[in-house]
Structures are given as C-alpha cells and as structure tokens.
PyMOL commands that place a pseudoatom at each C-alpha (Angstrom):
pseudoatom trace, name=CA, resn=MET, resi=1, chain=A, elem=C, hetatm=0, pos=[-108.821, -26.436, -28.973]
pseudoatom trace, name=CA, resn=GLU, resi=2, chain=A, elem=C, hetatm=0, pos=[-112.090, -28.153, -28.061]
pseudoatom trace, name=CA, resn=GLU, resi=3, chain=A, elem=C, hetatm=0, pos=[-113.953, -24.940, -28.865]
pseudoatom trace, name=CA, resn=GLY, resi=4, chain=A, elem=C, hetatm=0, pos=[-112.396, -24.965, -32.335]
pseudoatom trace, name=CA, resn=ARG, resi=5, chain=A, elem=C, hetatm=0, pos=[-113.521, -28.539, -32.956]
pseudoatom trace, name=CA, resn=ALA, resi=6, chain=A, elem=C, hetatm=0, pos=[-117.022, -27.775, -31.689]
pseudoatom trace, name=CA, resn=CYS, resi=7, chain=A, elem=C, hetatm=0, pos=[-117.198, -24.706, -33.919]
pseudoatom trace, name=CA, resn=LYS, resi=8, chain=A, elem=C, hetatm=0, pos=[-115.954, -26.681, -36.953]
pseudoatom trace, name=CA, resn=LYS, resi=9, chain=A, elem=C, hetatm=0, pos=[-118.416, -29.505, -36.255]
pseudoatom trace, name=CA, resn=GLY, resi=10, chain=A, elem=C, hetatm=0, pos=[-121.264, -27.014, -35.836]
pseudoatom trace, name=CA, resn=LEU, resi=11, chain=A, elem=C, hetatm=0, pos=[-120.358, -25.244, -39.055]
pseudoatom trace, name=CA, resn=SER, resi=12, chain=A, elem=C, hetatm=0, pos=[-120.078, -28.535, -40.836]
pseudoatom trace, name=CA, resn=GLN, resi=13, chain=A, elem=C, hetatm=0, pos=[-123.476, -29.630, -39.564]
pseudoatom trace, name=CA, resn=GLU, resi=14, chain=A, elem=C, hetatm=0, pos=[-124.979, -26.275, -40.584]
pseudoatom trace, name=CA, resn=SER, resi=15, chain=A, elem=C, hetatm=0, pos=[-123.458, -26.672, -44.046]
pseudoatom trace, name=CA, resn=VAL, resi=16, chain=A, elem=C, hetatm=0, pos=[-124.887, -30.162, -44.388]
pseudoatom trace, name=CA, resn=GLN, resi=17, chain=A, elem=C, hetatm=0, pos=[-128.337, -28.954, -43.316]
pseudoatom trace, name=CA, resn=LEU, resi=18, chain=A, elem=C, hetatm=0, pos=[-128.211, -26.021, -45.731]
pseudoatom trace, name=CA, resn=ALA, resi=19, chain=A, elem=C, hetatm=0, pos=[-127.092, -28.225, -48.619]
pseudoatom trace, name=CA, resn=ALA, resi=20, chain=A, elem=C, hetatm=0, pos=[-129.796, -30.771, -47.805]
pseudoatom trace, name=CA, resn=SER, resi=21, chain=A, elem=C, hetatm=0, pos=[-132.466, -28.072, -47.770]
pseudoatom trace, name=CA, resn=ILE, resi=22, chain=A, elem=C, hetatm=0, pos=[-131.261, -26.644, -51.095]
pseudoatom trace, name=CA, resn=LEU, resi=23, chain=A, elem=C, hetatm=0, pos=[-131.295, -30.101, -52.681]
pseudoatom trace, name=CA, resn=ASN, resi=24, chain=A, elem=C, hetatm=0, pos=[-134.598, -30.940, -50.970]
pseudoatom trace, name=CA, resn=VAL, resi=25, chain=A, elem=C, hetatm=0, pos=[-133.252, -34.158, -49.437]
pseudoatom trace, name=CA, resn=SER, resi=26, chain=A, elem=C, hetatm=0, pos=[-132.737, -35.295, -45.879]
pseudoatom trace, name=CA, resn=THR, resi=27, chain=A, elem=C, hetatm=0, pos=[-129.345, -34.816, -44.234]
pseudoatom trace, name=CA, resn=THR, resi=28, chain=A, elem=C, hetatm=0, pos=[-129.009, -38.607, -44.030]
pseudoatom trace, name=CA, resn=ASP, resi=29, chain=A, elem=C, hetatm=0, pos=[-129.591, -38.929, -47.775]
pseudoatom trace, name=CA, resn=LEU, resi=30, chain=A, elem=C, hetatm=0, pos=[-127.058, -36.178, -48.466]
pseudoatom trace, name=CA, resn=GLU, resi=31, chain=A, elem=C, hetatm=0, pos=[-124.440, -37.881, -46.299]
pseudoatom trace, name=CA, resn=GLU, resi=32, chain=A, elem=C, hetatm=0, pos=[-125.049, -41.167, -48.147]
pseudoatom trace, name=CA, resn=ILE, resi=33, chain=A, elem=C, hetatm=0, pos=[-124.642, -39.397, -51.485]
pseudoatom trace, name=CA, resn=LEU, resi=34, chain=A, elem=C, hetatm=0, pos=[-121.364, -37.858, -50.347]
pseudoatom trace, name=CA, resn=GLU, resi=35, chain=A, elem=C, hetatm=0, pos=[-120.131, -41.225, -49.051]
pseudoatom trace, name=CA, resn=VAL, resi=36, chain=A, elem=C, hetatm=0, pos=[-120.781, -42.893, -52.417]
pseudoatom trace, name=CA, resn=GLU, resi=37, chain=A, elem=C, hetatm=0, pos=[-118.805, -40.198, -54.232]
pseudoatom trace, name=CA, resn=ASP, resi=38, chain=A, elem=C, hetatm=0, pos=[-115.890, -40.667, -51.839]
pseudoatom trace, name=CA, resn=ASP, resi=39, chain=A, elem=C, hetatm=0, pos=[-116.005, -44.434, -52.441]
pseudoatom trace, name=CA, resn=GLU, resi=40, chain=A, elem=C, hetatm=0, pos=[-116.003, -43.884, -56.198]
pseudoatom trace, name=CA, resn=GLU, resi=41, chain=A, elem=C, hetatm=0, pos=[-113.029, -41.518, -55.980]
pseudoatom trace, name=CA, resn=THR, resi=42, chain=A, elem=C, hetatm=0, pos=[-111.169, -44.010, -53.802]
pseudoatom trace, name=CA, resn=ALA, resi=43, chain=A, elem=C, hetatm=0, pos=[-111.866, -46.816, -56.271]
pseudoatom trace, name=CA, resn=LYS, resi=44, chain=A, elem=C, hetatm=0, pos=[-110.710, -44.650, -59.170]
pseudoatom trace, name=CA, resn=ALA, resi=45, chain=A, elem=C, hetatm=0, pos=[-107.506, -43.706, -57.364]
pseudoatom trace, name=CA, resn=LYS, resi=46, chain=A, elem=C, hetatm=0, pos=[-106.857, -47.362, -56.534]
pseudoatom trace, name=CA, resn=MET, resi=47, chain=A, elem=C, hetatm=0, pos=[-107.342, -48.351, -60.180]
pseudoatom trace, name=CA, resn=GLU, resi=48, chain=A, elem=C, hetatm=0, pos=[-104.925, -45.630, -61.314]
pseudoatom trace, name=CA, resn=SER, resi=49, chain=A, elem=C, hetatm=0, pos=[-102.410, -46.820, -58.733]
pseudoatom trace, name=CA, resn=GLU, resi=50, chain=A, elem=C, hetatm=0, pos=[-102.699, -50.383, -60.044]
pseudoatom trace, name=CA, resn=LYS, resi=51, chain=A, elem=C, hetatm=0, pos=[-102.079, -49.165, -63.602]
pseudoatom trace, name=CA, resn=ASP, resi=52, chain=A, elem=C, hetatm=0, pos=[-98.979, -47.312, -62.436]
pseudoatom trace, name=CA, resn=LYS, resi=53, chain=A, elem=C, hetatm=0, pos=[-97.721, -50.420, -60.622]
pseudoatom trace, name=CA, resn=GLU, resi=54, chain=A, elem=C, hetatm=0, pos=[-98.231, -52.522, -63.759]
pseudoatom trace, name=CA, resn=TRP, resi=55, chain=A, elem=C, hetatm=0, pos=[-96.301, -49.996, -65.833]
pseudoatom trace, name=CA, resn=LEU, resi=56, chain=A, elem=C, hetatm=0, pos=[-93.451, -49.842, -63.333]
pseudoatom trace, name=CA, resn=LEU, resi=57, chain=A, elem=C, hetatm=0, pos=[-93.287, -53.645, -63.218]
pseudoatom trace, name=CA, resn=CYS, resi=58, chain=A, elem=C, hetatm=0, pos=[-93.105, -53.731, -67.009]
pseudoatom trace, name=CA, resn=ILE, resi=59, chain=A, elem=C, hetatm=0, pos=[-90.218, -51.241, -66.988]
pseudoatom trace, name=CA, resn=GLN, resi=60, chain=A, elem=C, hetatm=0, pos=[-88.448, -53.165, -64.229]
pseudoatom trace, name=CA, resn=LYS, resi=61, chain=A, elem=C, hetatm=0, pos=[-88.685, -56.396, -66.230]
pseudoatom trace, name=CA, resn=LEU, resi=62, chain=A, elem=C, hetatm=0, pos=[-87.281, -54.645, -69.286]
pseudoatom trace, name=CA, resn=LEU, resi=63, chain=A, elem=C, hetatm=0, pos=[-84.367, -53.269, -67.302]
pseudoatom trace, name=CA, resn=GLU, resi=64, chain=A, elem=C, hetatm=0, pos=[-83.585, -56.670, -65.782]
pseudoatom trace, name=CA, resn=ALA, resi=65, chain=A, elem=C, hetatm=0, pos=[-83.652, -58.397, -69.164]
pseudoatom trace, name=CA, resn=GLN, resi=66, chain=A, elem=C, hetatm=0, pos=[-80.554, -59.195, -71.164]
pseudoatom trace, name=CA, resn=PHE, resi=67, chain=A, elem=C, hetatm=0, pos=[-79.321, -56.798, -73.844]
pseudoatom trace, name=CA, resn=PRO, resi=68, chain=A, elem=C, hetatm=0, pos=[-80.702, -55.352, -76.087]
pseudoatom trace, name=CA, resn=PHE, resi=69, chain=A, elem=C, hetatm=0, pos=[-83.469, -54.037, -73.855]
pseudoatom trace, name=CA, resn=ALA, resi=70, chain=A, elem=C, hetatm=0, pos=[-83.127, -50.397, -74.958]
pseudoatom trace, name=CA, resn=SER, resi=71, chain=A, elem=C, hetatm=0, pos=[-85.528, -50.692, -77.887]
pseudoatom trace, name=CA, resn=TYR, resi=72, chain=A, elem=C, hetatm=0, pos=[-88.184, -52.333, -75.696]
pseudoatom trace, name=CA, resn=LEU, resi=73, chain=A, elem=C, hetatm=0, pos=[-87.665, -49.699, -73.020]
pseudoatom trace, name=CA, resn=LEU, resi=74, chain=A, elem=C, hetatm=0, pos=[-87.970, -46.954, -75.608]
pseudoatom trace, name=CA, resn=ASP, resi=75, chain=A, elem=C, hetatm=0, pos=[-91.228, -48.470, -76.907]
pseudoatom trace, name=CA, resn=ALA, resi=76, chain=A, elem=C, hetatm=0, pos=[-92.650, -48.544, -73.381]
pseudoatom trace, name=CA, resn=ILE, resi=77, chain=A, elem=C, hetatm=0, pos=[-91.668, -44.937, -72.712]
pseudoatom trace, name=CA, resn=LEU, resi=78, chain=A, elem=C, hetatm=0, pos=[-93.108, -43.795, -76.040]
pseudoatom trace, name=CA, resn=ALA, resi=79, chain=A, elem=C, hetatm=0, pos=[-96.377, -45.557, -75.215]
pseudoatom trace, name=CA, resn=LYS, resi=80, chain=A, elem=C, hetatm=0, pos=[-96.519, -43.717, -71.873]
pseudoatom trace, name=CA, resn=LEU, resi=81, chain=A, elem=C, hetatm=0, pos=[-95.756, -40.379, -73.561]
pseudoatom trace, name=CA, resn=ASN, resi=82, chain=A, elem=C, hetatm=0, pos=[-98.500, -40.983, -76.124]
pseudoatom trace, name=CA, resn=GLU, resi=83, chain=A, elem=C, hetatm=0, pos=[-100.905, -41.775, -73.283]
pseudoatom trace, name=CA, resn=LYS, resi=84, chain=A, elem=C, hetatm=0, pos=[-99.949, -38.487, -71.603]
pseudoatom trace, name=CA, resn=LYS, resi=85, chain=A, elem=C, hetatm=0, pos=[-100.427, -36.587, -74.867]
pseudoatom trace, name=CA, resn=LYS, resi=86, chain=A, elem=C, hetatm=0, pos=[-103.869, -38.150, -75.365]
pseudoatom trace, name=CA, resn=LEU, resi=87, chain=A, elem=C, hetatm=0, pos=[-104.910, -37.242, -71.814]
pseudoatom trace, name=CA, resn=GLY, resi=88, chain=A, elem=C, hetatm=0, pos=[-103.705, -33.691, -72.378]
pseudoatom trace, name=CA, resn=GLU, resi=89, chain=A, elem=C, hetatm=0, pos=[-105.745, -33.418, -75.570]
pseudoatom trace, name=CA, resn=GLU, resi=90, chain=A, elem=C, hetatm=0, pos=[-108.846, -34.799, -73.832]
pseudoatom trace, name=CA, resn=TYR, resi=91, chain=A, elem=C, hetatm=0, pos=[-108.386, -32.346, -70.970]
pseudoatom trace, name=CA, resn=SER, resi=92, chain=A, elem=C, hetatm=0, pos=[-107.989, -29.450, -73.396]
pseudoatom trace, name=CA, resn=SER, resi=93, chain=A, elem=C, hetatm=0, pos=[-111.116, -30.520, -75.254]
pseudoatom trace, name=CA, resn=LEU, resi=94, chain=A, elem=C, hetatm=0, pos=[-113.106, -30.770, -72.023]
pseudoatom trace, name=CA, resn=MET, resi=95, chain=A, elem=C, hetatm=0, pos=[-111.931, -27.329, -70.927]
pseudoatom trace, name=CA, resn=LYS, resi=96, chain=A, elem=C, hetatm=0, pos=[-112.969, -25.799, -74.278]
pseudoatom trace, name=CA, resn=HIS, resi=97, chain=A, elem=C, hetatm=0, pos=[-116.447, -27.365, -73.991]
pseudoatom trace, name=CA, resn=SER, resi=98, chain=A, elem=C, hetatm=0, pos=[-116.912, -26.226, -70.391]
pseudoatom trace, name=CA, resn=VAL, resi=99, chain=A, elem=C, hetatm=0, pos=[-115.995, -22.623, -71.248]
pseudoatom trace, name=CA, resn=THR, resi=100, chain=A, elem=C, hetatm=0, pos=[-118.491, -22.373, -74.097]
for i in range(1, 100): cmd.bond("trace and resi %d" % i, "trace and resi %d" % (i + 1))
show_as sticks, trace
zoom trace
C-alpha cells in the first residue's frame, strides 16, 4: 500500500515538473496557480449552493403560507424552469462556438 502511495506521489510530482517545464514556470508557481483555480471553483460551488438554498426557502415559505399558494408556487417553478431553459441555451451556444 505504501509503495502505491509512493508511486502515485512520484508520478504526481513528475507530472507537476513536466507541466511546469512546458509552461516555463517554476513548480511552486504552478502549484499556486492550481490552488487559485481550486479556490475559485470552491467559491463558485458555494455561491450556487447559496442560490439553491434561497430558492428552497422561497418554496418552503410558499408551501407554509395560507391558501391560495398554488399560483405563487407555480410562478416560482416557472421561473426556475425558465432559468434552466436559459442555461441550456447558453450551453448549446457555447458548444456550437467551441466546435467551430
């Protein structure tokens, strides 16, 4: 098991050195660059999670409200579906541009 970890660590270190040489930067600089990207992805995921929590809280409030809450609930669901449709269209557009 220790041999596997040592091999993986060695391969990882070799990969980092190769990437650094290709990019003409030091291994330290490359590791810093990779750290920043991970931080950005984490921040983006956290922001998306917060948006989802806000949406769920909105739905929960609508469901707890007195009748008639159905029309408000329908409006909220339609807004979410429109958001999904827009994201799908943006994704499709990006994929078309990346292929050409």
